[in-house]
C-alpha positions, 0 to 999 in steps of 0.5 A: 570328515567324521563318521560311523558305520553300522554293518548288519551281520549275516546269519553266522554272526559275521560281517566279512570276517569282522567279529560282531557283538551280541546284537549281530552288528558291527560298529566302526567309529572313527574321529577323522578321515583324511584324503591323500592330499590332506595326508601329504600336506600334514606329513610334508610329503608329496602325493606320490610319496603318500601313494607309494607308502599305501602301495607298500603297505606302510600306510593303511588306507580304505578304498571308497571308490568303485572298483580298480578303475575308480580307486578313491582312498581315505586314511583313518586318523588311527591309521595315520597315527600308527604310521607316524608312531612306527616311523618315529626315530630315536633321539633327536640331536641336540644343540649341545655341541654348539653350546659346549664346544669341544676344544681340539687337541693342540697341533704339533708345533710347526717349524718356523720359517719357510726353509724349515717348513720346506725341509720338513716336507722333504723329509716327510716324502723320504 
């Protein structure tokens, strides 16, 4: 869904706290609007997790529904990008360990033969 909205300003030059330009109007432009289901598919999360992020305030959503009983949320593309940017972690582990295996240190020489190993175990217990 794509869209742009234009709100007329009141006599004071504001629209519910939004700053207005010279013409007394506010233009809100956005490229894409996602439903909760689309965001959950895009992020690989379940719908419940997306709603939890919205309820926690981590993901910003716009309520286009009719009151609390008919809540219908949409997520703007810039808000989704901001959410992903804030949630990015540091360095991604590489496969270097698989390419350059570290050779383990040599094990201490074990006693040879059953009797010698048994004697070593008994000595370690004492």
